[in-house]
C-alpha positions as CSV (number, residue, x, y, z in Angstrom):
1,M,-1.3,16.2,2.7
2,D,2.0,15.5,4.5
3,Q,0.2,14.8,7.8
4,G,-2.4,12.6,6.1
5,F,0.2,10.4,4.4
6,S,2.3,10.2,7.6
7,H,-0.7,9.1,9.6
8,A,-1.9,6.7,6.9
9,W,1.6,5.2,6.5
10,I,1.5,3.4,9.9
11,T,-1.9,1.8,9.1
12,I,-1.0,0.8,5.6
13,V,2.2,-0.9,6.7
14,D,0.5,-2.5,9.6
15,T,-2.2,-4.1,7.5
16,H,0.2,-5.3,4.8
17,V,2.7,-6.8,7.3
18,T,-0.1,-8.6,9.1
19,T,-1.3,-10.1,5.8
20,I,2.3,-11.0,4.7
21,V,2.7,-12.9,8.0
22,S,-0.5,-14.8,7.3
23,A,0.9,-15.6,3.8
24,A,4.1,-16.8,5.3
25,I,2.2,-19.2,7.6
26,L,0.2,-20.4,4.6
27,F,3.5,-21.0,2.7
28,I,5.1,-22.8,5.6
29,F,2.2,-25.1,6.4
30,G,0.5,-25.3,3.0
31,T,1.0,-27.6,0.1
32,G,0.8,-27.2,-3.6
33,P,-1.8,-24.6,-4.6
34,V,-1.8,-23.1,-1.1
35,K,1.9,-22.2,-1.4
36,G,1.3,-20.7,-4.8
37,F,-1.5,-18.6,-3.4
38,A,0.7,-17.4,-0.6
39,V,3.5,-16.4,-3.0
40,T,0.9,-14.6,-5.3
41,L,-0.6,-12.9,-2.3
42,T,2.8,-11.6,-1.1
43,F,3.7,-10.2,-4.5
44,G,0.3,-8.6,-4.8
45,L,0.6,-7.0,-1.4
46,L,4.1,-5.7,-2.1
47,A,2.9,-4.1,-5.4
48,N,-0.1,-2.7,-3.6
49,L,2.0,-1.2,-0.8
50,F,4.3,0.4,-3.4
51,T,1.4,2.0,-5.3
52,A,-0.6,2.9,-2.2
53,V,2.3,4.9,-0.7
54,F,4.6,6.1,-3.4
55,V,2.6,6.3,-6.6
56,S,-0.5,7.9,-5.1
57,R,1.7,10.4,-3.2
58,L,3.4,11.3,-6.5
59,I,0.1,11.9,-8.2
60,F,-1.2,14.0,-5.3
61,D,2.0,16.1,-5.3
62,W,1.7,16.6,-9.0
63,I,-1.9,17.7,-8.8
64,L,-1.2,20.1,-5.9
65,S,1.8,21.6,-7.6
66,R,-0.5,22.8,-10.4
67,K,-2.8,24.7,-7.9
68,Q,-2.2,28.1,-6.4
69,R,-1.8,28.2,-2.6
70,G,-5.2,28.6,-1.1
71,E,-7.1,27.6,-4.2
72,A,-10.1,25.3,-3.7
73,L,-9.6,21.6,-4.4
74,S,-12.5,19.6,-5.8
75,I,-13.2,16.4,-3.9
């Protein structure tokens, strides 16, 4: 699980940073509702990044801590 999260971390951050840069461009060059969309998009991405990395890892750690070492996991 640790290796999976470490490999996924790079991809998750890369996609979120790319989209946040796009939102920044929308905010700089947009007007009115477009700026509001850029702000909303950025907040949504930051919340998604937090839950994708920290909350899901916490849940997986909790589930795995209840299993015996070597016990089968249902997929």
